[in-house]
Legacy VTK file of the C-alpha trace (Angstrom):
# vtk DataFile Version 3.0
C-alpha trace
ASCII
DATASET POLYDATA
POINTS 250 float
-36.190 88.328 -91.432
-39.808 88.629 -90.320
-43.296 88.611 -91.849
-43.030 92.283 -92.815
-39.827 91.655 -94.768
-41.389 88.679 -96.580
-44.536 90.640 -97.431
-42.439 93.522 -98.741
-40.474 91.194 -101.036
-43.701 89.662 -102.351
-45.206 93.104 -102.857
-42.125 94.314 -104.727
-42.337 91.313 -107.041
-46.006 92.070 -107.623
-45.230 95.710 -108.505
-42.489 94.642 -110.917
-44.826 92.218 -112.686
-47.646 94.763 -112.849
-45.244 97.214 -114.489
-44.232 94.579 -117.044
-47.886 93.843 -117.882
-49.185 97.418 -117.791
-51.318 98.481 -120.724
-53.415 101.633 -120.277
-56.130 100.706 -122.789
-56.741 97.280 -121.259
-56.949 98.762 -117.773
-59.772 101.081 -118.882
-62.076 98.100 -119.416
-60.828 95.191 -117.319
-59.392 94.611 -113.869
-55.716 94.472 -113.055
-54.040 91.129 -113.810
-54.567 88.468 -111.176
-51.383 87.998 -109.162
-51.732 85.408 -106.408
-49.654 86.315 -103.343
-49.227 82.636 -102.464
-47.794 81.820 -105.882
-45.460 84.797 -105.637
-44.289 83.750 -102.176
-43.421 80.238 -103.322
-41.603 81.564 -106.373
-39.465 83.593 -103.955
-39.212 80.877 -101.293
-35.701 79.649 -102.221
-34.418 83.239 -102.159
-36.179 84.008 -98.873
-34.749 80.829 -97.379
-31.182 81.860 -98.243
-30.496 80.072 -101.551
-28.128 81.597 -104.081
-30.121 84.028 -106.229
-29.265 86.223 -109.197
-30.928 88.442 -111.793
-31.674 85.521 -114.138
-33.496 83.687 -111.365
-35.510 86.774 -110.507
-36.410 87.313 -114.172
-37.513 83.682 -114.402
-39.690 84.085 -111.294
-41.286 87.164 -112.874
-41.935 85.195 -116.047
-43.645 82.295 -114.268
-45.880 84.741 -112.400
-46.771 86.406 -115.715
-47.740 82.998 -117.124
-50.096 82.514 -114.181
-51.594 85.950 -114.845
-52.108 85.119 -118.515
-53.842 81.811 -117.822
-55.960 83.363 -115.079
-57.279 85.960 -117.546
-58.518 83.217 -119.853
-60.230 81.517 -116.893
-62.305 84.685 -116.378
-64.112 84.308 -119.705
-67.881 83.994 -119.302
-69.275 81.759 -122.057
-72.673 83.467 -121.962
-71.198 86.937 -122.553
-68.193 86.007 -124.647
-68.937 88.625 -127.320
-69.036 91.646 -125.007
-66.265 94.229 -125.246
-65.049 93.392 -121.752
-64.891 89.687 -122.505
-63.108 90.227 -125.803
-60.578 92.466 -124.077
-60.120 89.837 -121.380
-59.134 87.366 -124.093
-56.781 89.949 -125.585
-55.253 90.675 -122.182
-54.437 86.994 -121.704
-52.832 86.917 -125.135
-50.981 90.162 -124.431
-49.607 88.780 -121.166
-48.534 85.641 -123.041
-46.586 87.752 -125.495
-44.959 89.722 -122.698
-43.709 86.696 -120.792
-42.264 85.115 -123.921
-40.629 88.441 -124.762
-39.105 88.538 -121.297
-37.939 84.932 -121.569
-36.433 85.586 -124.979
-34.281 88.339 -123.478
-32.653 85.806 -121.169
-31.703 83.654 -124.160
-32.444 80.591 -122.027
-33.999 78.182 -124.529
-34.058 75.310 -122.033
-36.093 77.321 -119.528
-38.525 78.338 -122.277
-38.949 74.665 -123.136
-39.659 73.653 -119.541
-42.160 76.443 -118.934
-43.881 75.591 -122.218
-44.238 71.991 -121.037
-45.769 73.247 -117.815
-48.258 75.423 -119.694
-49.315 72.472 -121.870
-49.845 70.191 -118.874
-51.741 72.848 -116.951
-54.015 73.632 -119.907
-54.648 69.949 -120.596
-55.938 69.631 -117.050
-58.117 72.728 -117.395
-59.733 71.188 -120.468
-61.067 68.422 -118.232
-63.708 70.862 -117.001
-65.315 70.772 -120.440
-65.057 67.033 -121.031
-68.024 64.735 -120.491
-66.076 62.090 -118.567
-67.017 62.085 -114.895
-64.033 62.417 -112.598
-63.772 61.268 -109.000
-63.244 63.690 -106.114
-59.646 62.439 -105.881
-59.094 63.215 -109.551
-60.438 66.737 -109.046
-58.022 67.264 -106.160
-55.205 66.158 -108.471
-56.555 68.647 -111.035
-56.219 71.432 -108.452
-52.704 70.225 -107.672
-51.657 70.644 -111.309
-53.371 74.015 -111.767
-51.817 75.470 -108.621
-48.326 73.991 -108.717
-47.282 72.853 -112.217
-45.462 76.015 -113.298
-43.687 76.518 -109.975
-42.664 72.852 -110.033
-41.056 73.421 -113.443
-39.295 76.515 -112.084
-37.973 74.592 -109.058
-36.875 71.673 -111.212
-34.979 73.829 -113.676
-33.014 75.589 -110.934
-32.590 72.449 -108.792
-34.853 73.633 -105.990
-36.873 70.386 -105.927
-36.450 70.107 -102.149
-39.111 72.827 -101.815
-41.719 70.913 -103.833
-43.341 69.165 -100.869
-44.143 72.240 -98.819
-45.021 74.281 -101.905
-47.458 71.763 -103.392
-49.201 70.813 -100.150
-49.514 74.425 -99.024
-50.876 75.727 -102.338
-53.455 72.949 -102.631
-54.478 73.461 -99.008
-54.830 77.219 -99.546
-56.951 76.650 -102.660
-59.242 74.194 -100.857
-59.631 76.619 -97.953
-60.608 79.318 -100.453
-63.122 76.977 -102.098
-64.662 76.164 -98.720
-64.993 79.890 -98.092
-66.643 80.325 -101.502
-69.081 77.535 -100.699
-70.016 79.013 -97.314
-70.581 82.398 -98.982
-72.766 80.844 -101.714
-70.259 81.593 -104.486
-70.604 78.695 -106.904
-67.222 78.241 -108.574
-66.420 75.764 -111.336
-64.541 73.574 -108.868
-67.511 73.431 -106.494
-69.797 72.466 -109.366
-67.441 69.697 -110.441
-67.147 68.276 -106.920
-70.941 68.267 -106.564
-71.178 66.194 -109.734
-68.643 63.686 -108.370
-69.932 63.245 -104.813
-72.044 60.407 -103.484
-75.615 61.389 -102.699
-74.973 61.110 -98.958
-71.980 63.482 -98.974
-71.767 67.264 -98.842
-69.149 69.563 -100.312
-68.167 70.771 -96.857
-67.686 67.228 -95.599
-65.713 65.987 -98.609
-63.419 69.008 -98.936
-63.231 69.453 -95.165
-61.709 65.976 -94.897
-59.113 66.872 -97.518
-58.345 70.113 -95.687
-57.881 68.285 -92.370
-55.567 65.723 -93.967
-53.446 68.342 -95.711
-53.329 70.520 -92.580
-51.919 67.604 -90.608
-49.328 66.915 -93.312
-48.233 70.548 -93.544
-48.020 70.872 -89.770
-45.976 67.695 -89.470
-43.635 68.905 -92.203
-43.137 72.306 -90.593
-42.438 70.718 -87.220
-39.995 68.097 -88.458
-38.232 69.484 -91.533
-34.860 71.186 -91.022
-35.046 72.784 -94.496
-36.906 76.011 -93.720
-35.888 78.888 -91.489
-38.158 79.461 -88.477
-39.477 82.786 -89.791
-40.480 81.079 -93.053
-42.282 78.298 -91.168
-44.193 80.839 -89.079
-45.158 82.812 -92.182
-46.524 79.698 -93.888
-48.554 78.765 -90.816
-50.041 82.238 -90.620
-50.864 82.309 -94.330
-52.740 79.030 -94.005
-54.513 80.197 -90.873
-53.232 76.971 -89.359
-54.549 76.061 -85.917
-52.787 73.109 -84.263
-55.068 70.315 -83.021
LINES 1 251
250 0 1 2 3 4 5 6 7 8 9 10 11 12 13 14 15 16 17 18 19 20 21 22 23 24 25 26 27 28 29 30 31 32 33 34 35 36 37 38 39 40 41 42 43 44 45 46 47 48 49 50 51 52 53 54 55 56 57 58 59 60 61 62 63 64 65 66 67 68 69 70 71 72 73 74 75 76 77 78 79 80 81 82 83 84 85 86 87 88 89 90 91 92 93 94 95 96 97 98 99 100 101 102 103 104 105 106 107 108 109 110 111 112 113 114 115 116 117 118 119 120 121 122 123 124 125 126 127 128 129 130 131 132 133 134 135 136 137 138 139 140 141 142 143 144 145 146 147 148 149 150 151 152 153 154 155 156 157 158 159 160 161 162 163 164 165 166 167 168 169 170 171 172 173 174 175 176 177 178 179 180 181 182 183 184 185 186 187 188 189 190 191 192 193 194 195 196 197 198 199 200 201 202 203 204 205 206 207 208 209 210 211 212 213 214 215 216 217 218 219 220 221 222 223 224 225 226 227 228 229 230 231 232 233 234 235 236 237 238 239 240 241 242 243 244 245 246 247 248 249
């Protein structure tokens, strides 16, 4: 197995999900659903690493990815243009995706999985609500917020199928990737909600690049140490993760 094989498996999962969520009218007015390659990779990680895998597991992975797509659509809503046709259809697309993933879950008949994913959705949404609350959060609390947003649903998936041993590399890698993306946004003058929230939480003497750069350095060291010392992952998987994080050893 090499990087090309892994990418092909991720791409095939993406195509399958896109087919499940396809709606011609929605696509006339809004972009394709957001499907994060990193999330898809970590949903497939147990399979790619040689764990027992069947159709139910694959269907569950598809469902979790569809949940991410649904929640990501709602995150795209612009409060200042919420009544435009595009914005209204964005809301509808999120609701449509929600219906599709519950429909897919219902076909499996797995009530316990539905319950666990529902818990994950609630926890993730509760954290997203923090953006609109008046309480000032610390930088550390905002990093924990990112941790929940990026990893909560995959954590529930791993827990249900007893893949918890992958939680460490999954959670650290996804948070690191998100922080790297936010640093890139900052350097390109793209002011995201996360950047705004960190600015509100920083001391006057700090900068976003310094604060998040320190978190990136710390997580990079942790991920590198894990990949060097852990016997869990196959070598091709370790190399793929390093390349996806653009990791450069110190």
